[in-house]
N, C-alpha and C positions, 0 to 999 in steps of 0.2 A: 406507444400513443400515435396520434396521426399528426404529421408534420403540418404546421401552419406557415404559410408562406405570406410575405408581404405583399400587397396587392399595388403598392405605389413601385415596386422595384422595376426598373428599365435598363436594360443593357446597352445603354449609349455610347457613341464616341467618347464623351467627356468620361463615363464611368470607365470605360476601357483604360483610357489613358492614367487616371488615378490608380487603378489597378497595378498598371505595368510600373508606373512611378514607387508604388508601395513595394512592389518586388524587388525592384532595384535598390532600394534603401535597404532591406532587410538582408540581400545578398551583398552589399558592398560596405555596410557603414560599420567600421571597426569597432562601434560600441556594442555590437552583438555579436563579436566573436566568441565570447565565453557562453552564449546562450544558444546561438545557432550552430550546429555541426557545419564544419568547414569542408568543403570538396575542392581540392585545386585553387585553394585560396580564397574560395569564396563560399558565401553562405548556402547549404542547401536547402534550396526554396523550390516548392511544386506550383509553378505558376503557369497554368495552361493558357492564359489570357495572350501571353507573350507568344506562345507557337502558333494561337489563332491569328494574331497580327500578322507574322511572319508569312503563315499560309495564305492569308487573304492579300498581302503584296506580291508575293512570290509562290504561286502553288507548285511550281518547279522544283523548289527546294525539299519537296517531299516525294515519298515515295510509297506506295501500297505494298510493295514486297520485301524491300531492305532498304533501311535508312542510307546505307552506304550508296546506294543509286541516286540518292539525292545531293543537297549542298547544306550540310548541318552546319558548316563553319558560317554560312550566310545567317543561320538562326541564332546561333550562339553568341556570335560577335555583336549581332544587334546591328546589322548592316541594313536591316528594312526600317529601321528607324529614321533613316536619312530622308525617306520619300514622306509623302503625304498620303499616300493611299493605303496604309495599313489598318486604318480604323473600320470597323465593320457595320455596314448599316443594319441597324435592328431589323428592319423590314427583308434583309436579304438571308437571316439567320438559318431559317427553314430551309434554303438552298444549300448554304454553305457548310451547316454543322454536319450533316451525315456523311459528306466526303471529306471533312477535316477529321472527324472522329475514327475513320479508318484507315488514316495514314499511319507510318510507323513514327513514333516519337524520336526526337533528336537528342533526349535528356536521358533515357533509360540505359540500364546496363546491359540489357538484352536487345540485339540487333532487330527482333522481329517484334519487339512490344509495341501495341500500339497505343494511340493517344486516349482512346476511350478506356484502354486497360489500365495506363498509368495514371491517370486522372479521374477513375471512376468515383471518387468520393468527393473530387473538386468542381466537376461539371454539373450542373444543375439543369441539364438540358431534357425535358420531358418528352422530346419529338415534335413540339408545337411551340414551346415557349422556354425561356430561359427564366428557371424558378429563382436560382440563386448562384452566385460566382462565390468560390473558396479559393484560398491559398493556404498551403499546408507549408509548415515550417518544422526541419527536423531538430529536434533538440540534441544538443551536444552531451548532456549528461544523463539523460532519462534513456533506460534500456527498454525497446519493445519487448524482449522476451525475458526480461527478468522482473523482479519485485523491489522496487526501490523503496528507501526510508521515507516514512511520511514528511519529515522534516527538508529531505532533498527536493522531493515533489513539490512540496509547498513553496520553496524558495524559486524554482522554475516557474510555477504556476503563477506566483506574483508578478514575475517578469513578464510573461505574457499578458496578463492580465494589464499592466502597466502599458503595453503596446497597444492594447486594444483601447484602453481608455484616452490615448494620445489621440485617437482618430473618431472616438465615439461622439465627442462634442464638437467635431469640427462641422465646418460648413460645406465639406465636399459633398457632391452628389452620392457617391456609392459609399465612400467610407465613413460617413458620418454616422450609419446607424449598422453596427456589426456585431456578432457574437464570437465567443470564444469557445471552442469545443475541443474536444480529445480523440482521437481516431483509437488509440490503444487502450481508452478508459483508464488511463493513468489519475487522471484527476478524480475520477469516481472511486478507485481505490484509495487515494490519498483520504478522500473524505470517510471512506469506509474505515480506514485505519484509525483515524482520529476517534471514530466512534469506538473501535474496538480497544484503544488506549483507556479511553474514560471509562467504559465498562468494565475493564479488568481492575482498574484501579478502585472503582466504587465497589465492586462486588467482593474485592479482595479485604478492603478495609471494613467492610460490613461484615464479612466473615469472622475476621479476627475478633471484632467486638462482639459479636453473638457467640463466639468461643469463649471469651471471657466471661461473659454473664453465666454461661453454662457451668464452667468451671467454678466461677464465685458461688454458685447456688450449690452444686455438688460438693465441695469442699468446705464452704463458708468461712475461708481463710483469705484474706486479701492478697497476700504476697504469694501464695500459691499460685492462685488465679494469675497472677501479674506473671510471675516466671513462666508459668505454662504457656501464656498468650506469647511472651519474648520466644519461646521456644516454636511455637507455631509460626512467628513472623519469620524466624531463621530458616524454617521448613519453606515458607513461601519465596524467600529471595533465593535459597538455594535451587529449588527446581526452575525458576524462571532463568536463573544464570544457566543453569545446565541446558535449558532450552535454546538459548542463545548461543551457546558452545556448540550445540548440534547443528546450527545453521538455520533454525525454524525462524520463519517470519510471521508476524502477529497477524493473525487472521480470525475468522469466526471460531474455528475450533479451538485455536489455542487461548482466545480471549474467553471462551466457556470453560475451559480446563483450568486456568488460572484462577476463575470465579469459584472453583468448588476445592481448591486446594486445601483452605482451612478445615472445610468439614471432613476431608479425607485424613488430615494429619492430627486431629484433635484425639483420637481416638487412643493411642498409647499413653499420650502423656496425662489424660484426665485418668486412666486406671491407675498409673503410679501416684499422681498427686492423691489421689482419693486414698489409696492404701497408705500413703505416708501420713496423711491426716488422721486415719482412724488407729495407727500404730500407736503403741506406748513407749515410753522411755525417752532417753535423749536423742539428739539428732542422729547420731550413729546407729543407735538401736533401731529408730525409723527407717533410716536408709536399708538396713538390713533386713528388716521385716516385711518392708514393701517390696524388695527384690525377691525375698524367699516365697512371699504370697504369690505376686504376679509376673515376677520376672520372666519365668519359664513360659506361662502363659502369653504374654506380651511378645517373647521372642518365637514361639511357635504362630502366633496370628500374623507376624511379619513374614515368616518364611511361607506360610502357606499362600498369602496373598501376594507376594513376589514370583512365586512359583506359578501361580494362576494367571499372572500377567504375561508370562513369556510366550504362551502361544499366540496372543494377539501381535506379537512383533512380526509374524509372518503373515498377517491378512494383507489382502490386495486393497481393500479400502482404505483409503488415508485415514479416515477417523478412528477405526478400530486400531491401527498400526499405531498412531500416534497417542489414542488413549492407553494402549498397553505401555508403551515406553513412559507416559505420566503417571500412570499408576505404580509401576515399578520404583520409579525416583521418588515419589511422593511418601510412599511405604517407606522405602530404605532411609530416606532423610528423617522421617517423623522417628522412626525408631532409634536413629543415632542420636538425635538431639534429645529424645525424650530420656534416654538412657544416660549418656555422656554428656548432656548439655544441661537439662533441667535438674537432674538429681546430684549432678557435680556441683551445681549453684546451692542448692539447699545444704548439702554436706559441708560446704565451704563457708558459707554465711552463718549457719545455726542460729537463725531467727526463730524465737522460741514461739511455741503455740500456746494458746490459752487454754487450760482444762480447768473449767468450772472458775474458781477464784485463784488456781495457782497457774503460773507459766512454767512450761517445761521447755528447755533449751533443746 
């Protein structure tokens, strides 16, 4: 979308003072030590207004070529705060900003990094006007190169929102109207994760319910449909658990795959349940007949499906590679639970089936 800027915003000396005060608090206040990453005992805060103030007070502290040619101790130690000439008149920004942004920063790890490069996301200068001013805080827990759990990200998010709310309702000129965003889109992914979890749970529950209805209609025996649904639930839990053991993170692909587990795992158990229901004799005879009639067919179906999934393991596209692993796991687990779980429960409990007016154990 098109960014919308507040027309009332002015980068006044009072506003500059408020921002520097905020940066000092975030950097030095011990109550934020578990939230903001520490470097040399201080919070990691990207506060370009400090460098602007130091540059305005003493341009000689900076260098265009190499920061070692300047006086970064003067900048970092805040010696410039002892004077009264560090605040920048908004009318002079168009003259100061181009020269200031070309200087080498005193806070970067790279000696040749410029201020415009280090604070590319924080400086809202468009060449003529200061559209916005931003301060970045580096999280202690969130990894910009990894996928953090939704619960961890939510906890960090709530703490940053608490900082925002602390200043949102204040009477300060600049900090009274602020927004919080995320440069690495961690908060966006956090929200997506919550949606993925909700979708996976809803689709899984719905899948098991539909499978139960199908099984009940096909067998017309409640306990067969119930135990078969338990078998499908066991497959669901086993596949999800294996995904976690493989190190998968819950994303759009994983959420979709979890939602279709019930549909993939109902095949074998419904065949055995139907074969058991139409067989005659006692429980032992029914189990034996069900395995005799469909056991080999169910086994062959499992083998062909597992073998068919193996080529997908070597796909370069992530979706196909993960789908191959998912298919292999689901088929294997559904065959194991249908044969050794579902049928074993029937054989052990020996619940009778009604045939006409008679019950057969």
